mmCIF file as gemmi writes it, N, C-alpha and C atoms, coordinates in Angstrom:
data_model
loop_
_atom_site.group_PDB
_atom_site.id
_atom_site.type_symbol
_atom_site.label_atom_id
_atom_site.label_alt_id
_atom_site.label_comp_id
_atom_site.label_asym_id
_atom_site.label_entity_id
_atom_site.label_seq_id
_atom_site.pdbx_PDB_ins_code
_atom_site.Cartn_x
_atom_site.Cartn_y
_atom_site.Cartn_z
_atom_site.occupancy
_atom_site.B_iso_or_equiv
_atom_site.pdbx_formal_charge
_atom_site.auth_seq_id
_atom_site.auth_asym_id
_atom_site.pdbx_PDB_model_num
ATOM 1 N N . UNK Axp A 1 ? 24.694 44.668 -57.408 1 0 ? 1 A 1
ATOM 2 C CA . UNK Axp A 1 ? 23.43 44.322 -56.797 1 0 ? 1 A 1
ATOM 3 C C . UNK Axp A 1 ? 23.544 44.325 -55.283 1 0 ? 1 A 1
ATOM 4 N N . UNK Axp A 2 ? 24.757 44.212 -54.761 1 0 ? 2 A 1
ATOM 5 C CA . UNK Axp A 2 ? 24.948 44.168 -53.317 1 0 ? 2 A 1
ATOM 6 C C . UNK Axp A 2 ? 24.528 45.485 -52.67 1 0 ? 2 A 1
ATOM 7 N N . UNK Axp A 3 ? 24.874 46.619 -53.303 1 0 ? 3 A 1
ATOM 8 C CA . UNK Axp A 3 ? 24.499 47.908 -52.737 1 0 ? 3 A 1
ATOM 9 C C . UNK Axp A 3 ? 22.989 48.105 -52.771 1 0 ? 3 A 1
ATOM 10 N N . UNK Axp A 4 ? 22.347 47.664 -53.842 1 0 ? 4 A 1
ATOM 11 C CA . UNK Axp A 4 ? 20.892 47.782 -53.928 1 0 ? 4 A 1
ATOM 12 C C . UNK Axp A 4 ? 20.237 46.905 -52.869 1 0 ? 4 A 1
ATOM 13 N N . UNK Axp A 5 ? 20.788 45.732 -52.622 1 0 ? 5 A 1
ATOM 14 C CA . UNK Axp A 5 ? 20.244 44.85 -51.584 1 0 ? 5 A 1
ATOM 15 C C . UNK Axp A 5 ? 20.377 45.498 -50.21 1 0 ? 5 A 1
ATOM 16 N N . UNK Axp A 6 ? 21.505 46.159 -49.955 1 0 ? 6 A 1
ATOM 17 C CA . UNK Axp A 6 ? 21.689 46.827 -48.66 1 0 ? 6 A 1
ATOM 18 C C . UNK Axp A 6 ? 20.69 47.957 -48.478 1 0 ? 6 A 1
ATOM 19 N N . UNK Axp A 7 ? 20.504 48.767 -49.513 1 0 ? 7 A 1
ATOM 20 C CA . UNK Axp A 7 ? 19.566 49.886 -49.412 1 0 ? 7 A 1
ATOM 21 C C . UNK Axp A 7 ? 18.143 49.377 -49.282 1 0 ? 7 A 1
ATOM 22 N N . UNK Axp A 8 ? 17.805 48.31 -50.003 1 0 ? 8 A 1
ATOM 23 C CA . UNK Axp A 8 ? 16.465 47.74 -49.918 1 0 ? 8 A 1
ATOM 24 C C . UNK Axp A 8 ? 16.181 47.206 -48.522 1 0 ? 8 A 1
ATOM 25 N N . UNK Axp A 9 ? 17.21 46.694 -47.85 1 0 ? 9 A 1
ATOM 26 C CA . UNK Axp A 9 ? 17.042 46.174 -46.493 1 0 ? 9 A 1
ATOM 27 C C . UNK Axp A 9 ? 17.049 47.276 -45.443 1 0 ? 9 A 1
ATOM 28 N N . UNK Axp A 10 ? 17.334 48.526 -45.872 1 0 ? 10 A 1
ATOM 29 C CA . UNK Axp A 10 ? 17.246 49.649 -44.948 1 0 ? 10 A 1
ATOM 30 C C . UNK Axp A 10 ? 18.564 50.096 -44.355 1 0 ? 10 A 1
ATOM 31 N N . UNK Axp A 11 ? 19.675 49.544 -44.777 1 0 ? 11 A 1
ATOM 32 C CA . UNK Axp A 11 ? 20.96 49.991 -44.25 1 0 ? 11 A 1
ATOM 33 C C . UNK Axp A 11 ? 21.515 51.111 -45.131 1 0 ? 11 A 1
ATOM 34 N N . UNK Axp A 12 ? 22.512 51.811 -44.606 1 0 ? 12 A 1
ATOM 35 C CA . UNK Axp A 12 ? 23.131 52.906 -45.339 1 0 ? 12 A 1
ATOM 36 C C . UNK Axp A 12 ? 24.118 52.35 -46.359 1 0 ? 12 A 1
ATOM 37 N N . UNK Axp A 13 ? 24.332 53.112 -47.42 1 0 ? 13 A 1
ATOM 38 C CA . UNK Axp A 13 ? 25.298 52.679 -48.436 1 0 ? 13 A 1
ATOM 39 C C . UNK Axp A 13 ? 26.695 52.619 -47.838 1 0 ? 13 A 1
ATOM 40 N N . UNK Axp A 14 ? 27.236 53.762 -47.573 1 0 ? 14 A 1
ATOM 41 C CA . UNK Axp A 14 ? 28.544 53.886 -46.929 1 0 ? 14 A 1
ATOM 42 C C . UNK Axp A 14 ? 28.358 54.928 -45.848 1 0 ? 14 A 1
ATOM 43 N N . UNK Axp A 15 ? 28.879 54.67 -44.666 1 0 ? 15 A 1
ATOM 44 C CA . UNK Axp A 15 ? 28.56 55.521 -43.523 1 0 ? 15 A 1
ATOM 45 C C . UNK Axp A 15 ? 29.116 56.937 -43.685 1 0 ? 15 A 1
ATOM 46 N N . UNK Axp A 16 ? 30.411 57.091 -43.897 1 0 ? 16 A 1
ATOM 47 C CA . UNK Axp A 16 ? 31.019 58.42 -43.921 1 0 ? 16 A 1
ATOM 48 C C . UNK Axp A 16 ? 31.508 58.837 -45.299 1 0 ? 16 A 1
ATOM 49 N N . UNK Axp A 17 ? 31.295 58.041 -46.301 1 0 ? 17 A 1
ATOM 50 C CA . UNK Axp A 17 ? 31.781 58.344 -47.642 1 0 ? 17 A 1
ATOM 51 C C . UNK Axp A 17 ? 30.636 58.296 -48.638 1 0 ? 17 A 1
ATOM 52 N N . UNK Axp A 18 ? 30.734 59.07 -49.716 1 0 ? 18 A 1
ATOM 53 C CA . UNK Axp A 18 ? 29.713 58.929 -50.763 1 0 ? 18 A 1
ATOM 54 C C . UNK Axp A 18 ? 29.894 57.608 -51.498 1 0 ? 18 A 1
ATOM 55 N N . UNK Axp A 19 ? 28.828 57.104 -52.031 1 0 ? 19 A 1
ATOM 56 C CA . UNK Axp A 19 ? 28.886 55.845 -52.765 1 0 ? 19 A 1
ATOM 57 C C . UNK Axp A 19 ? 29.659 56.047 -54.063 1 0 ? 19 A 1
ATOM 58 N N . UNK Axp A 20 ? 30.539 55.135 -54.395 1 0 ? 20 A 1
ATOM 59 C CA . UNK Axp A 20 ? 31.317 55.268 -55.624 1 0 ? 20 A 1
ATOM 60 C C . UNK Axp A 20 ? 30.483 54.99 -56.866 1 0 ? 20 A 1
ATOM 61 N N . UNK Axp A 21 ? 29.301 54.418 -56.702 1 0 ? 21 A 1
ATOM 62 C CA . UNK Axp A 21 ? 28.424 54.13 -57.819 1 0 ? 21 A 1
ATOM 63 C C . UNK Axp A 21 ? 27.332 55.183 -57.988 1 0 ? 21 A 1
ATOM 64 N N . UNK Axp A 22 ? 27.378 56.243 -57.22 1 0 ? 22 A 1
ATOM 65 C CA . UNK Axp A 22 ? 26.375 57.281 -57.331 1 0 ? 22 A 1
ATOM 66 C C . UNK Axp A 22 ? 25.117 56.91 -56.58 1 0 ? 22 A 1
ATOM 67 N N . UNK Axp A 23 ? 24.049 57.655 -56.822 1 0 ? 23 A 1
ATOM 68 C CA . UNK Axp A 23 ? 22.815 57.418 -56.059 1 0 ? 23 A 1
ATOM 69 C C . UNK Axp A 23 ? 21.895 56.371 -56.672 1 0 ? 23 A 1
ATOM 70 N N . UNK Axp A 24 ? 22.392 55.568 -57.604 1 0 ? 24 A 1
ATOM 71 C CA . UNK Axp A 24 ? 21.512 54.596 -58.261 1 0 ? 24 A 1
ATOM 72 C C . UNK Axp A 24 ? 20.876 53.598 -57.292 1 0 ? 24 A 1
ATOM 73 N N . UNK Axp A 25 ? 21.566 53.091 -56.265 1 0 ? 25 A 1
ATOM 74 C CA . UNK Axp A 25 ? 20.862 52.197 -55.336 1 0 ? 25 A 1
ATOM 75 C C . UNK Axp A 25 ? 19.72 52.895 -54.6 1 0 ? 25 A 1
ATOM 76 N N . UNK Axp A 26 ? 19.904 54.183 -54.288 1 0 ? 26 A 1
ATOM 77 C CA . UNK Axp A 26 ? 18.839 54.915 -53.607 1 0 ? 26 A 1
ATOM 78 C C . UNK Axp A 26 ? 17.653 55.163 -54.527 1 0 ? 26 A 1
ATOM 79 N N . UNK Axp A 27 ? 17.922 55.35 -55.815 1 0 ? 27 A 1
ATOM 80 C CA . UNK Axp A 27 ? 16.841 55.579 -56.771 1 0 ? 27 A 1
ATOM 81 C C . UNK Axp A 27 ? 16.106 54.289 -57.131 1 0 ? 27 A 1
ATOM 82 N N . UNK Axp A 28 ? 16.814 53.17 -57.101 1 0 ? 28 A 1
ATOM 83 C CA . UNK Axp A 28 ? 16.193 51.891 -57.462 1 0 ? 28 A 1
ATOM 84 C C . UNK Axp A 28 ? 15.54 51.174 -56.286 1 0 ? 28 A 1
ATOM 85 N N . UNK Axp A 29 ? 15.844 51.59 -55.071 1 0 ? 29 A 1
ATOM 86 C CA . UNK Axp A 29 ? 15.295 50.902 -53.9 1 0 ? 29 A 1
ATOM 87 C C . UNK Axp A 29 ? 13.772 50.907 -53.86 1 0 ? 29 A 1
ATOM 88 N N . UNK Axp A 30 ? 13.072 52.016 -54.19 1 0 ? 30 A 1
ATOM 89 C CA . UNK Axp A 30 ? 11.597 51.949 -54.168 1 0 ? 30 A 1
ATOM 90 C C . UNK Axp A 30 ? 11.025 50.947 -55.164 1 0 ? 30 A 1
ATOM 91 N N . UNK Axp A 31 ? 11.692 50.766 -56.295 1 0 ? 31 A 1
ATOM 92 C CA . UNK Axp A 31 ? 11.221 49.775 -57.271 1 0 ? 31 A 1
ATOM 93 C C . UNK Axp A 31 ? 11.298 48.385 -56.67 1 0 ? 31 A 1
ATOM 94 N N . UNK Axp A 32 ? 12.382 48.112 -55.952 1 0 ? 32 A 1
ATOM 95 C CA . UNK Axp A 32 ? 12.56 46.78 -55.392 1 0 ? 32 A 1
ATOM 96 C C . UNK Axp A 32 ? 11.805 46.585 -54.077 1 0 ? 32 A 1
ATOM 97 N N . UNK Axp A 33 ? 11.261 47.657 -53.515 1 0 ? 33 A 1
ATOM 98 C CA . UNK Axp A 33 ? 10.337 47.48 -52.387 1 0 ? 33 A 1
ATOM 99 C C . UNK Axp A 33 ? 8.988 46.988 -52.901 1 0 ? 33 A 1
ATOM 100 N N . UNK Axp A 34 ? 8.61 47.444 -54.108 1 0 ? 34 A 1
ATOM 101 C CA . UNK Axp A 34 ? 7.348 47.003 -54.698 1 0 ? 34 A 1
ATOM 102 C C . UNK Axp A 34 ? 7.48 45.576 -55.221 1 0 ? 34 A 1
ATOM 103 N N . UNK Axp A 35 ? 8.545 45.343 -56 1 0 ? 35 A 1
ATOM 104 C CA . UNK Axp A 35 ? 8.821 43.984 -56.474 1 0 ? 35 A 1
ATOM 105 C C . UNK Axp A 35 ? 9.875 43.385 -55.557 1 0 ? 35 A 1
ATOM 106 N N . UNK Axp A 36 ? 9.733 42.173 -55.2 1 0 ? 36 A 1
ATOM 107 C CA . UNK Axp A 36 ? 10.718 41.535 -54.323 1 0 ? 36 A 1
ATOM 108 C C . UNK Axp A 36 ? 12.073 41.509 -55.021 1 0 ? 36 A 1
ATOM 109 N N . UNK Axp A 37 ? 13.105 41.838 -54.286 1 0 ? 37 A 1
ATOM 110 C CA . UNK Axp A 37 ? 14.453 41.865 -54.847 1 0 ? 37 A 1
ATOM 111 C C . UNK Axp A 37 ? 14.952 40.441 -55.06 1 0 ? 37 A 1
ATOM 112 N N . UNK Axp A 38 ? 15.198 40.114 -56.313 1 0 ? 38 A 1
ATOM 113 C CA . UNK Axp A 38 ? 15.786 38.83 -56.666 1 0 ? 38 A 1
ATOM 114 C C . UNK Axp A 38 ? 16.664 39.056 -57.887 1 0 ? 38 A 1
ATOM 115 N N . UNK Axp A 39 ? 17.37 38.052 -58.277 1 0 ? 39 A 1
ATOM 116 C CA . UNK Axp A 39 ? 18.219 38.182 -59.454 1 0 ? 39 A 1
ATOM 117 C C . UNK Axp A 39 ? 17.366 38.408 -60.688 1 0 ? 39 A 1
ATOM 118 N N . UNK Axp A 40 ? 16.227 37.739 -60.76 1 0 ? 40 A 1
ATOM 119 C CA . UNK Axp A 40 ? 15.337 37.906 -61.909 1 0 ? 40 A 1
ATOM 120 C C . UNK Axp A 40 ? 14.76 39.32 -61.972 1 0 ? 40 A 1
ATOM 121 N N . UNK Axp A 41 ? 14.27 39.839 -60.851 1 0 ? 41 A 1
ATOM 122 C CA . UNK Axp A 41 ? 13.698 41.193 -60.868 1 0 ? 41 A 1
ATOM 123 C C . UNK Axp A 41 ? 14.778 42.238 -61.136 1 0 ? 41 A 1
ATOM 124 N N . UNK Axp A 42 ? 15.976 42.043 -60.607 1 0 ? 42 A 1
ATOM 125 C CA . UNK Axp A 42 ? 17.086 42.961 -60.868 1 0 ? 42 A 1
ATOM 126 C C . UNK Axp A 42 ? 17.432 42.956 -62.355 1 0 ? 42 A 1
ATOM 127 N N . UNK Axp A 43 ? 17.486 41.778 -62.959 1 0 ? 43 A 1
ATOM 128 C CA . UNK Axp A 43 ? 17.81 41.665 -64.381 1 0 ? 43 A 1
ATOM 129 C C . UNK Axp A 43 ? 16.731 42.311 -65.238 1 0 ? 43 A 1
ATOM 130 N N . UNK Axp A 44 ? 15.487 42.109 -64.889 1 0 ? 44 A 1
ATOM 131 C CA . UNK Axp A 44 ? 14.392 42.696 -65.656 1 0 ? 44 A 1
ATOM 132 C C . UNK Axp A 44 ? 14.415 44.217 -65.562 1 0 ? 44 A 1
ATOM 133 N N . UNK Axp A 45 ? 14.601 44.756 -64.371 1 0 ? 45 A 1
ATOM 134 C CA . UNK Axp A 45 ? 14.635 46.212 -64.206 1 0 ? 45 A 1
ATOM 135 C C . UNK Axp A 45 ? 15.811 46.813 -64.965 1 0 ? 45 A 1
ATOM 136 N N . UNK Axp A 46 ? 16.984 46.2 -64.878 1 0 ? 46 A 1
ATOM 137 C CA . UNK Axp A 46 ? 18.153 46.736 -65.583 1 0 ? 46 A 1
ATOM 138 C C . UNK Axp A 46 ? 17.982 46.635 -67.1 1 0 ? 46 A 1
ATOM 139 N N . UNK Axp A 47 ? 17.371 45.561 -67.572 1 0 ? 47 A 1
ATOM 140 C CA . UNK Axp A 47 ? 17.158 45.445 -69.023 1 0 ? 47 A 1
ATOM 141 C C . UNK Axp A 47 ? 16.125 46.457 -69.503 1 0 ? 47 A 1
ATOM 142 N N . UNK Axp A 48 ? 15.094 46.727 -68.703 1 0 ? 48 A 1
ATOM 143 C CA . UNK Axp A 48 ? 14.12 47.753 -69.073 1 0 ? 48 A 1
ATOM 144 C C . UNK Axp A 48 ? 14.755 49.138 -69.105 1 0 ? 48 A 1
ATOM 145 N N . UNK Axp A 49 ? 15.593 49.442 -68.136 1 0 ? 49 A 1
ATOM 146 C CA . UNK Axp A 49 ? 16.273 50.738 -68.125 1 0 ? 49 A 1
ATOM 147 C C . UNK Axp A 49 ? 17.227 50.883 -69.309 1 0 ? 49 A 1
ATOM 148 N N . UNK Axp A 50 ? 17.936 49.824 -69.629 1 0 ? 50 A 1
ATOM 149 C CA . UNK Axp A 50 ? 18.849 49.857 -70.764 1 0 ? 50 A 1
ATOM 150 C C . UNK Axp A 50 ? 18.084 49.992 -72.08 1 0 ? 50 A 1
ATOM 151 N N . UNK Axp A 51 ? 16.986 49.261 -72.211 1 0 ? 51 A 1
ATOM 152 C CA . UNK Axp A 51 ? 16.169 49.354 -73.427 1 0 ? 51 A 1
ATOM 153 C C . UNK Axp A 51 ? 15.556 50.738 -73.573 1 0 ? 51 A 1
ATOM 154 N N . UNK Axp A 52 ? 15.105 51.307 -72.474 1 0 ? 52 A 1
ATOM 155 C CA . UNK Axp A 52 ? 14.522 52.647 -72.497 1 0 ? 52 A 1
ATOM 156 C C . UNK Axp A 52 ? 15.557 53.685 -72.924 1 0 ? 52 A 1
ATOM 157 N N . UNK Axp A 53 ? 16.779 53.563 -72.416 1 0 ? 53 A 1
ATOM 158 C CA . UNK Axp A 53 ? 17.813 54.529 -72.797 1 0 ? 53 A 1
ATOM 159 C C . UNK Axp A 53 ? 18.197 54.384 -74.269 1 0 ? 53 A 1
ATOM 160 N N . UNK Axp A 54 ? 18.287 53.147 -74.767 1 0 ? 54 A 1
ATOM 161 C CA . UNK Axp A 54 ? 18.583 52.956 -76.185 1 0 ? 54 A 1
ATOM 162 C C . UNK Axp A 54 ? 17.446 53.466 -77.067 1 0 ? 54 A 1
ATOM 163 N N . UNK Axp A 55 ? 16.213 53.319 -76.614 1 0 ? 55 A 1
ATOM 164 C CA . UNK Axp A 55 ? 15.081 53.836 -77.375 1 0 ? 55 A 1
ATOM 165 C C . UNK Axp A 55 ? 15.126 55.364 -77.448 1 0 ? 55 A 1
ATOM 166 N N . UNK Axp A 56 ? 15.464 56.011 -76.343 1 0 ? 56 A 1
ATOM 167 C CA . UNK Axp A 56 ? 15.559 57.465 -76.351 1 0 ? 56 A 1
ATOM 168 C C . UNK Axp A 56 ? 16.703 57.951 -77.241 1 0 ? 56 A 1
ATOM 169 N N . UNK Axp A 57 ? 17.802 57.223 -77.257 1 0 ? 57 A 1
ATOM 170 C CA . UNK Axp A 57 ? 18.915 57.585 -78.132 1 0 ? 57 A 1
ATOM 171 C C . UNK Axp A 57 ? 18.514 57.424 -79.591 1 0 ? 57 A 1
ATOM 172 N N . UNK Axp A 58 ? 17.791 56.351 -79.909 1 0 ? 58 A 1
ATOM 173 C CA . UNK Axp A 58 ? 17.332 56.142 -81.28 1 0 ? 58 A 1
ATOM 174 C C . UNK Axp A 58 ? 16.359 57.243 -81.716 1 0 ? 58 A 1
ATOM 175 N N . UNK Axp A 59 ? 15.444 57.615 -80.847 1 0 ? 59 A 1
ATOM 176 C CA . UNK Axp A 59 ? 14.489 58.669 -81.181 1 0 ? 59 A 1
ATOM 177 C C . UNK Axp A 59 ? 15.213 60 -81.409 1 0 ? 59 A 1
ATOM 178 N N . UNK Axp A 60 ? 16.2 60.287 -80.593 1 0 ? 60 A 1
ATOM 179 C CA . UNK Axp A 60 ? 16.978 61.511 -80.772 1 0 ? 60 A 1
ATOM 180 C C . UNK Axp A 60 ? 17.746 61.485 -82.082 1 0 ? 60 A 1
ATOM 181 N N . UNK Axp A 61 ? 18.37 60.348 -82.389 1 0 ? 61 A 1
ATOM 182 C CA . UNK Axp A 61 ? 19.1 60.239 -83.652 1 0 ? 61 A 1
ATOM 183 C C . UNK Axp A 61 ? 18.148 60.332 -84.844 1 0 ? 61 A 1
ATOM 184 N N . UNK Axp A 62 ? 16.945 59.795 -84.707 1 0 ? 62 A 1
ATOM 185 C CA . UNK Axp A 62 ? 15.963 59.828 -85.787 1 0 ? 62 A 1
ATOM 186 C C . UNK Axp A 62 ? 15.54 61.264 -86.084 1 0 ? 62 A 1
ATOM 187 N N . UNK Axp A 63 ? 15.481 62.096 -85.068 1 0 ? 63 A 1
ATOM 188 C CA . UNK Axp A 63 ? 15.119 63.503 -85.273 1 0 ? 63 A 1
ATOM 189 C C . UNK Axp A 63 ? 16.265 64.304 -85.884 1 0 ? 63 A 1
ATOM 190 N N . UNK Axp A 64 ? 17.501 63.89 -85.626 1 0 ? 64 A 1
ATOM 191 C CA . UNK Axp A 64 ? 18.652 64.652 -86.101 1 0 ? 64 A 1
ATOM 192 C C . UNK Axp A 64 ? 19.166 64.197 -87.459 1 0 ? 64 A 1
ATOM 193 N N . UNK Axp A 65 ? 19.032 62.903 -87.775 1 0 ? 65 A 1
ATOM 194 C CA . UNK Axp A 65 ? 19.586 62.356 -89.008 1 0 ? 65 A 1
ATOM 195 C C . UNK Axp A 65 ? 18.443 62.104 -89.986 1 0 ? 65 A 1
ATOM 196 N N . UNK Axp A 66 ? 18.57 62.657 -91.193 1 0 ? 66 A 1
ATOM 197 C CA . UNK Axp A 66 ? 17.49 62.513 -92.173 1 0 ? 66 A 1
ATOM 198 C C . UNK Axp A 66 ? 17.66 61.291 -93.063 1 0 ? 66 A 1
ATOM 199 N N . UNK Axp A 67 ? 18.881 60.852 -93.298 1 0 ? 67 A 1
ATOM 200 C CA . UNK Axp A 67 ? 19.135 59.704 -94.169 1 0 ? 67 A 1
ATOM 201 C C . UNK Axp A 67 ? 18.925 58.413 -93.37 1 0 ? 67 A 1
ATOM 202 N N . UNK Axp A 68 ? 18.004 57.531 -93.782 1 0 ? 68 A 1
ATOM 203 C CA . UNK Axp A 68 ? 17.73 56.317 -93.004 1 0 ? 68 A 1
ATOM 204 C C . UNK Axp A 68 ? 18.896 55.335 -92.975 1 0 ? 68 A 1
ATOM 205 N N . UNK Axp A 69 ? 19.727 55.315 -94.024 1 0 ? 69 A 1
ATOM 206 C CA . UNK Axp A 69 ? 20.881 54.406 -94.034 1 0 ? 69 A 1
ATOM 207 C C . UNK Axp A 69 ? 21.907 54.863 -93 1 0 ? 69 A 1
ATOM 208 N N . UNK Axp A 70 ? 22.156 56.16 -92.962 1 0 ? 70 A 1
ATOM 209 C CA . UNK Axp A 70 ? 23.099 56.709 -91.979 1 0 ? 70 A 1
ATOM 210 C C . UNK Axp A 70 ? 22.55 56.511 -90.566 1 0 ? 70 A 1
ATOM 211 N N . UNK Axp A 71 ? 21.255 56.666 -90.417 1 0 ? 71 A 1
ATOM 212 C CA . UNK Axp A 71 ? 20.628 56.449 -89.11 1 0 ? 71 A 1
ATOM 213 C C . UNK Axp A 71 ? 20.821 55.004 -88.653 1 0 ? 71 A 1
ATOM 214 N N . UNK Axp A 72 ? 20.566 54.055 -89.535 1 0 ? 72 A 1
ATOM 215 C CA . UNK Axp A 72 ? 20.711 52.647 -89.182 1 0 ? 72 A 1
ATOM 216 C C . UNK Axp A 72 ? 22.169 52.292 -88.879 1 0 ? 72 A 1
ATOM 217 N N . UNK Axp A 73 ? 23.085 52.767 -89.714 1 0 ? 73 A 1
ATOM 218 C CA . UNK Axp A 73 ? 24.507 52.485 -89.474 1 0 ? 73 A 1
ATOM 219 C C . UNK Axp A 73 ? 25.004 53.157 -88.194 1 0 ? 73 A 1
ATOM 220 N N . UNK Axp A 74 ? 24.574 54.386 -87.976 1 0 ? 74 A 1
ATOM 221 C CA . UNK Axp A 74 ? 25.004 55.096 -86.768 1 0 ? 74 A 1
ATOM 222 C C . UNK Axp A 74 ? 24.475 54.466 -85.508 1 0 ? 74 A 1
ATOM 223 N N . UNK Axp A 75 ? 23.207 54.082 -85.52 1 0 ? 75 A 1
ATOM 224 C CA . UNK Axp A 75 ? 22.642 53.465 -84.322 1 0 ? 75 A 1
ATOM 225 C C . UNK Axp A 75 ? 23.224 52.082 -84.08 1 0 ? 75 A 1
ATOM 226 N N . UNK Axp A 76 ? 23.438 51.309 -85.146 1 0 ? 76 A 1
ATOM 227 C CA . UNK Axp A 76 ? 24.03 49.981 -84.945 1 0 ? 76 A 1
ATOM 228 C C . UNK Axp A 76 ? 25.475 50.093 -84.478 1 0 ? 76 A 1
ATOM 229 N N . UNK Axp A 77 ? 26.205 51.109 -84.946 1 0 ? 77 A 1
ATOM 230 C CA . UNK Axp A 77 ? 27.573 51.316 -84.446 1 0 ? 77 A 1
ATOM 231 C C . UNK Axp A 77 ? 27.55 51.716 -82.978 1 0 ? 77 A 1
ATOM 232 N N . UNK Axp A 78 ? 26.623 52.605 -82.619 1 0 ? 78 A 1
ATOM 233 C CA . UNK Axp A 78 ? 26.501 52.999 -81.216 1 0 ? 78 A 1
ATOM 234 C C . UNK Axp A 78 ? 26.097 51.813 -80.349 1 0 ? 78 A 1
ATOM 235 N N . UNK Axp A 79 ? 25.142 51.029 -80.817 1 0 ? 79 A 1
ATOM 236 C CA . UNK Axp A 79 ? 24.668 49.877 -80.067 1 0 ? 79 A 1
ATOM 237 C C . UNK Axp A 79 ? 25.777 48.836 -79.903 1 0 ? 79 A 1
ATOM 238 N N . UNK Axp A 80 ? 26.558 48.616 -80.951 1 0 ? 80 A 1
ATOM 239 C CA . UNK Axp A 80 ? 27.675 47.677 -80.874 1 0 ? 80 A 1
ATOM 240 C C . UNK Axp A 80 ? 28.7 48.154 -79.852 1 0 ? 80 A 1
ATOM 241 N N . UNK Axp A 81 ? 29.001 49.445 -79.859 1 0 ? 81 A 1
ATOM 242 C CA . UNK Axp A 81 ? 29.947 49.991 -78.889 1 0 ? 81 A 1
ATOM 243 C C . UNK Axp A 81 ? 29.38 49.927 -77.487 1 0 ? 81 A 1
ATOM 244 N N . UNK Axp A 82 ? 28.089 50.186 -77.348 1 0 ? 82 A 1
ATOM 245 C CA . UNK Axp A 82 ? 27.428 50.126 -76.043 1 0 ? 82 A 1
ATOM 246 C C . UNK Axp A 82 ? 27.488 48.702 -75.483 1 0 ? 82 A 1
ATOM 247 N N . UNK Axp A 83 ? 27.213 47.714 -76.307 1 0 ? 83 A 1
ATOM 248 C CA . UNK Axp A 83 ? 27.245 46.33 -75.861 1 0 ? 83 A 1
ATOM 249 C C . UNK Axp A 83 ? 28.68 45.856 -75.582 1 0 ? 83 A 1
ATOM 250 N N . UNK Axp A 84 ? 29.641 46.347 -76.382 1 0 ? 84 A 1
ATOM 251 C CA . UNK Axp A 84 ? 31.028 45.93 -76.191 1 0 ? 84 A 1
ATOM 252 C C . UNK Axp A 84 ? 31.602 46.46 -74.879 1 0 ? 84 A 1
ATOM 253 N N . UNK Axp A 85 ? 31.169 47.644 -74.46 1 0 ? 85 A 1
ATOM 254 C CA . UNK Axp A 85 ? 31.712 48.197 -73.214 1 0 ? 85 A 1
ATOM 255 C C . UNK Axp A 85 ? 31.023 47.624 -71.983 1 0 ? 85 A 1
ATOM 256 N N . UNK Axp A 86 ? 29.88 46.955 -72.169 1 0 ? 86 A 1
ATOM 257 C CA . UNK Axp A 86 ? 29.2 46.358 -71.009 1 0 ? 86 A 1
ATOM 258 C C . UNK Axp A 86 ? 29.927 45.103 -70.526 1 0 ? 86 A 1
ATOM 259 N N . UNK Axp A 87 ? 30.579 44.393 -71.418 1 0 ? 87 A 1
ATOM 260 C CA . UNK Axp A 87 ? 31.183 43.119 -71.039 1 0 ? 87 A 1
ATOM 261 C C . UNK Axp A 87 ? 32.655 43.159 -71.057 1 0 ? 87 A 1
């Protein structure tokens, strides 16, 4: 959140080096200009982005897998792995 706070305040990420986290602070800065940057707004935006990505993965798996049991087991295994690597 520190890099996003710096970009939101108008400072550069890193002066002579590329950011090690990619351009995500630059992409998220306009969102936080509209909503005031706080821990709550940061948490809400990140949870919405995470939920949106999981929804897109589920929709893709639903189109590829015809068996609903395999779909449920596959998505829950993916979701469990996704949550385990976050913490």
